[in-house]
Each structure stands twice: as C-alpha cells, then as structure tokens.
C-alpha positions as CSV (number, residue, x, y, z in Angstrom):
1,X,-40.9,65.5,69.9
2,X,-39.6,61.9,70.1
3,X,-37.5,61.1,73.0
4,X,-34.4,58.9,72.5
5,X,-34.4,55.4,73.8
6,X,-32.3,55.1,76.9
7,X,-31.3,51.9,78.9
8,X,-33.4,51.1,81.9
9,X,-31.7,51.8,85.3
10,X,-33.2,51.1,88.7
11,X,-31.8,53.0,91.7
12,X,-32.3,51.7,95.2
13,X,-31.2,53.8,98.1
14,X,-31.2,52.4,101.7
15,X,-30.7,54.8,104.6
16,X,-28.9,53.6,107.7
17,X,-29.8,55.7,110.7
18,X,-27.7,54.0,113.3
19,X,-24.4,54.9,111.7
20,X,-25.6,58.1,110.1
21,X,-24.3,57.0,106.6
22,X,-26.0,56.0,103.4
23,X,-25.2,53.4,100.8
24,X,-26.5,53.5,97.1
25,X,-26.4,50.9,94.4
26,X,-27.6,50.6,90.7
27,X,-29.4,47.6,89.4
28,X,-30.1,46.9,85.7
29,X,-27.6,46.5,82.9
30,X,-27.3,48.5,79.7
31,X,-28.7,47.5,76.3
32,X,-28.4,43.8,75.7
33,X,-27.7,42.8,79.3
34,X,-29.6,40.3,81.5
35,X,-33.1,41.2,82.7
36,X,-33.1,43.1,86.0
37,X,-34.4,41.4,89.1
38,X,-37.9,42.6,90.2
39,X,-37.7,45.4,92.7
40,X,-39.2,48.9,93.4
41,X,-37.8,52.4,93.4
42,X,-38.6,54.8,96.2
43,X,-39.9,58.3,95.2
44,X,-39.1,61.5,97.0
45,X,-42.5,61.4,98.7
46,X,-41.7,58.0,100.2
47,X,-44.0,56.0,97.9
48,X,-42.9,52.9,95.9
49,X,-43.0,52.9,92.1
50,X,-43.1,49.5,90.4
51,X,-40.6,48.8,87.7
52,X,-41.7,48.8,84.1
53,X,-43.4,45.5,83.2
54,X,-41.6,43.0,81.0
55,X,-43.1,41.8,77.8
56,X,-45.6,39.0,78.2
57,X,-44.4,35.5,77.8
58,X,-45.0,34.6,74.1
59,X,-46.7,31.2,73.5
60,X,-45.0,28.8,71.1
61,X,-45.5,29.9,67.5
62,X,-45.7,27.4,64.6
63,X,-43.0,27.1,62.0
64,X,-45.6,27.8,59.2
65,X,-48.0,30.6,59.3
66,X,-51.1,30.1,61.5
67,X,-54.3,29.4,59.5
68,X,-56.8,30.9,62.0
69,X,-59.2,33.3,60.2
70,X,-58.4,36.9,60.6
71,X,-60.7,39.6,61.9
72,X,-61.1,43.2,60.7
73,X,-59.1,42.6,57.5
74,X,-58.5,45.6,55.3
75,X,-56.3,46.4,52.3
76,X,-54.2,49.4,53.3
77,X,-52.6,49.9,49.9
78,X,-54.0,48.3,46.8
79,X,-51.9,47.1,43.8
80,X,-49.6,50.0,42.8
81,X,-46.0,51.1,42.5
82,X,-44.8,53.2,45.5
83,X,-42.2,55.2,43.8
84,X,-42.8,57.9,46.5
85,X,-43.1,57.1,50.1
86,X,-46.5,55.7,51.2
87,X,-47.5,56.1,54.9
88,X,-50.1,54.1,56.8
89,X,-50.7,55.6,60.3
90,X,-51.9,54.0,63.5
91,X,-51.5,56.6,66.3
92,X,-50.9,55.1,69.7
93,X,-53.2,56.0,72.5
94,X,-51.9,57.5,74.8
95,X,-48.8,58.8,73.1
96,X,-45.7,56.9,74.1
97,X,-42.4,57.9,75.8
98,X,-39.1,56.1,76.2
99,X,-38.8,53.5,77.7
100,X,-42.4,52.5,76.7
101,X,-44.9,51.5,79.3
102,X,-46.8,49.5,78.2
103,X,-44.4,48.3,75.4
104,X,-44.7,49.4,71.8
105,X,-46.2,47.0,69.3
106,X,-43.5,44.4,69.1
107,X,-42.6,41.9,66.3
108,X,-42.9,38.2,67.2
109,X,-42.9,36.4,63.8
110,X,-42.3,36.7,60.1
111,X,-43.8,34.3,57.6
112,X,-43.6,34.1,53.8
113,X,-45.8,32.3,51.3
114,X,-46.1,31.9,47.5
115,X,-49.5,32.4,46.0
116,X,-49.6,31.2,42.4
117,X,-53.4,30.8,42.7
118,X,-53.9,34.5,43.1
119,X,-55.1,36.9,40.4
120,X,-52.6,38.3,39.9
121,X,-50.0,35.8,41.2
122,X,-47.9,37.1,44.1
123,X,-45.5,36.3,46.9
124,X,-46.2,37.5,50.4
125,X,-44.2,38.4,53.5
126,X,-46.2,38.8,56.8
127,X,-45.1,40.6,59.9
128,X,-46.8,39.5,63.1
129,X,-47.0,42.1,65.9
130,X,-48.3,42.0,69.5
131,X,-50.1,44.8,71.2
132,X,-51.4,46.8,68.3
133,X,-50.7,47.7,64.7
134,X,-47.7,49.9,64.2
135,X,-47.6,52.7,61.8
136,X,-45.5,52.0,58.7
137,X,-44.2,53.4,55.4
138,X,-42.8,51.8,52.3
139,X,-41.1,52.9,49.1
140,X,-39.0,51.5,46.2
141,X,-35.5,52.7,46.6
142,X,-32.1,52.3,44.9
143,X,-30.6,50.8,48.1
144,X,-32.1,49.9,51.5
145,X,-30.0,51.4,54.3
146,X,-29.9,50.3,57.9
147,X,-31.3,52.4,60.8
148,X,-28.8,54.4,62.7
149,X,-25.6,53.5,60.8
150,X,-26.9,53.9,57.2
151,X,-25.1,50.8,56.0
152,X,-26.5,49.1,52.8
153,X,-28.5,45.9,53.4
154,X,-27.5,42.9,51.3
155,X,-30.5,41.8,49.2
156,X,-31.0,39.4,46.3
157,X,-32.8,40.7,43.2
158,X,-32.5,43.9,41.1
159,X,-35.1,46.1,42.7
160,X,-35.6,47.0,46.3
161,X,-38.5,47.9,48.6
162,X,-37.9,49.5,51.9
163,X,-40.4,49.0,54.7
164,X,-40.2,51.0,57.9
165,X,-42.4,50.3,61.0
166,X,-42.8,53.3,63.3
167,X,-43.4,53.2,67.0
168,X,-42.4,49.5,67.0
169,X,-39.7,47.3,68.5
170,X,-38.0,44.0,68.1
171,X,-36.3,43.8,71.5
172,X,-37.6,43.7,75.0
173,X,-36.4,45.9,77.9
174,X,-33.5,43.5,78.6
175,X,-32.3,43.8,74.9
176,X,-33.5,40.3,73.9
177,X,-35.1,39.7,70.5
178,X,-38.9,39.4,70.6
179,X,-38.9,37.6,67.2
180,X,-39.6,33.8,67.7
181,X,-40.1,32.6,64.1
182,X,-38.6,34.0,60.9
183,X,-37.6,32.4,57.5
184,X,-34.2,32.3,55.9
185,X,-33.3,35.6,54.3
186,X,-33.3,33.8,50.9
187,X,-37.0,33.5,49.9
188,X,-36.6,32.4,46.3
189,X,-40.1,33.1,45.0
190,X,-40.6,34.1,41.3
191,X,-40.5,37.8,42.1
192,X,-40.0,38.1,45.9
193,X,-36.4,36.9,46.2
194,X,-35.1,37.9,49.7
195,X,-35.6,40.1,52.7
196,X,-33.2,41.7,55.2
197,X,-33.3,43.3,58.6
198,X,-32.3,47.0,58.7
199,X,-32.3,47.6,62.4
200,X,-34.3,48.7,65.4
201,X,-33.5,52.2,66.4
202,X,-35.5,54.6,68.6
203,X,-38.8,53.0,67.7
204,X,-38.1,52.6,63.9
205,X,-37.8,49.1,62.6
206,X,-36.6,48.7,59.0
207,X,-36.7,45.8,56.6
208,X,-35.8,45.5,53.0
209,X,-37.3,43.3,50.3
210,X,-35.3,42.2,47.3
211,X,-37.4,41.6,44.2
212,X,-36.6,40.5,40.6
213,X,-37.7,42.2,37.4
214,X,-36.7,41.4,33.9
215,X,-32.9,42.1,33.3
216,X,-32.2,45.6,32.1
217,X,-35.8,46.6,32.7
218,X,-36.6,50.0,34.3
219,X,-39.9,48.7,35.6
220,X,-40.7,47.7,39.2
221,X,-43.4,45.3,40.4
222,X,-46.8,46.3,41.8
223,X,-47.2,45.6,45.5
224,X,-50.2,45.5,47.9
225,X,-50.3,45.8,51.7
226,X,-53.0,44.7,54.0
227,X,-53.7,44.2,57.7
228,X,-55.7,41.7,59.8
229,X,-56.2,41.0,63.4
230,X,-55.8,37.3,63.9
231,X,-56.7,35.2,67.0
232,X,-53.8,33.4,68.6
233,X,-55.9,30.5,70.0
234,X,-55.3,31.6,73.6
235,X,-57.6,34.6,73.9
236,X,-55.1,37.1,72.4
237,X,-54.4,38.5,69.0
238,X,-51.7,38.9,66.4
239,X,-51.7,42.2,64.5
240,X,-50.5,41.2,61.0
241,X,-49.1,43.5,58.3
242,X,-48.5,41.7,55.0
243,X,-46.8,42.9,51.9
244,X,-47.6,41.2,48.5
245,X,-45.3,41.4,45.6
246,X,-46.8,40.7,42.2
247,X,-45.1,38.2,40.0
248,X,-43.4,39.7,37.0
C-alpha cells in the first residue's frame, strides 16, 4: 500500500539535568520551505540517526539536448495508438516509502526535437531523469487532468495524450523544483503542438501532450516510446524516456 507523502520534520530534544527541566524544538519547514540545516535526531536507544540525504547537486545542463550516445536503448512501445492505457513498469529495488531515501527517480530536464528525416516523420519530447527509470503509463484521453485537483490542463491541438510517471518526483525534500531545463509549453511542430505539467502528487508526475490531427477527423496519431541510459560526461547517467508523435 502506498504511503502518503508527508513533510520532513526533524525533532531535537536536549535534556538539562541541572534544572530538572527539558526543552524541545522542531526544525524543518513544511512543503515548499527552505532546506533544513544538517543535524541528527536521537533515537530512544541513544543512537544518532542521520537526516535523509538531499538530492545531489546537478551539473549544468545544456539548453539543447545532449548529443552523447545512449547506452541500453530500447523501444518500450512501437508505433501504435494507445486508446487504452499502456503501462511500462520499472520496479524500484528495494520498495520505497515516504519520504524516499534514497530519493525516487527525479526529473531534471525536458527537451523537444523535430525529426523530418525520420521514416515516418515525427516530433519528440524527452524526459531526463536521475537515479533510475521510473515506471510510466500513457493513453489518449479527451482531456488531461492534473494530479490531486483534477483540473483540466490547457493544451494546444485537438487530440491529447496523457503521460504519467509512477514512483517519480519533480521536487526535492525542501520543495524546490529539480527541473533545470525545459522548453516553452508551445512546441509548434507539425503534429506535436504543446505540452503541459499536470502536477507531482504522492509519487505520480503527470504531463499532457497536445497534438494536431486533421480538422473534424476522428483519428489520432501513432506514437512510439523508448528509453536510453545516456552518460552525462561526469561519470553519471541520465535515464531518458522519450515520446515520439508521428506527423499527420
């Protein structure tokens, strides 16, 4: 059963024996506050338990998609129309709890690219994660709704693809965004017109894609998804999930 995400609180209790009294204090803000100062909490047995580690410092990411060759590339869904939900699973080992330690796969960058040289031609949006590949699912829907609130996401185009990453996050333990590079929501490719963020809620991260088919058409466009592990040039890796939308 998934546990709900809760804010991180650190409790420090110092006992004063001379006066026979005790004073307690709480460090660590709620969601979206400043990062807590490093400290340790004392257990009932007298041992010290370190605080949960912060996310690693992310090296500078280029404005355009890195061109380093990928490793372990695979197509996770070949060209097709996902009218029903398609799920790609990457179980985490060991299973996670909230708050995560170490952190869940976290999103650091989004890139888009037009590929008129492809056969077929397509537009691509790529999601760069750190740590591991998240699980994800996708489906064409009438309307993409945000996580938690269920509010419609504003998207250009006349057909809409919902992408949901599972056991993933876009914020660190202090509530700051982990995304360092992302394009404007207006993409403007022949078929891939826009994208929108649908929220980060209890390990579910949602995005919507707005695509364009012929006016008054009841058809939707074929898509393809793929994964690759790409070196970051510093000894680490990006875990990339890309979604290709075929040009209509």
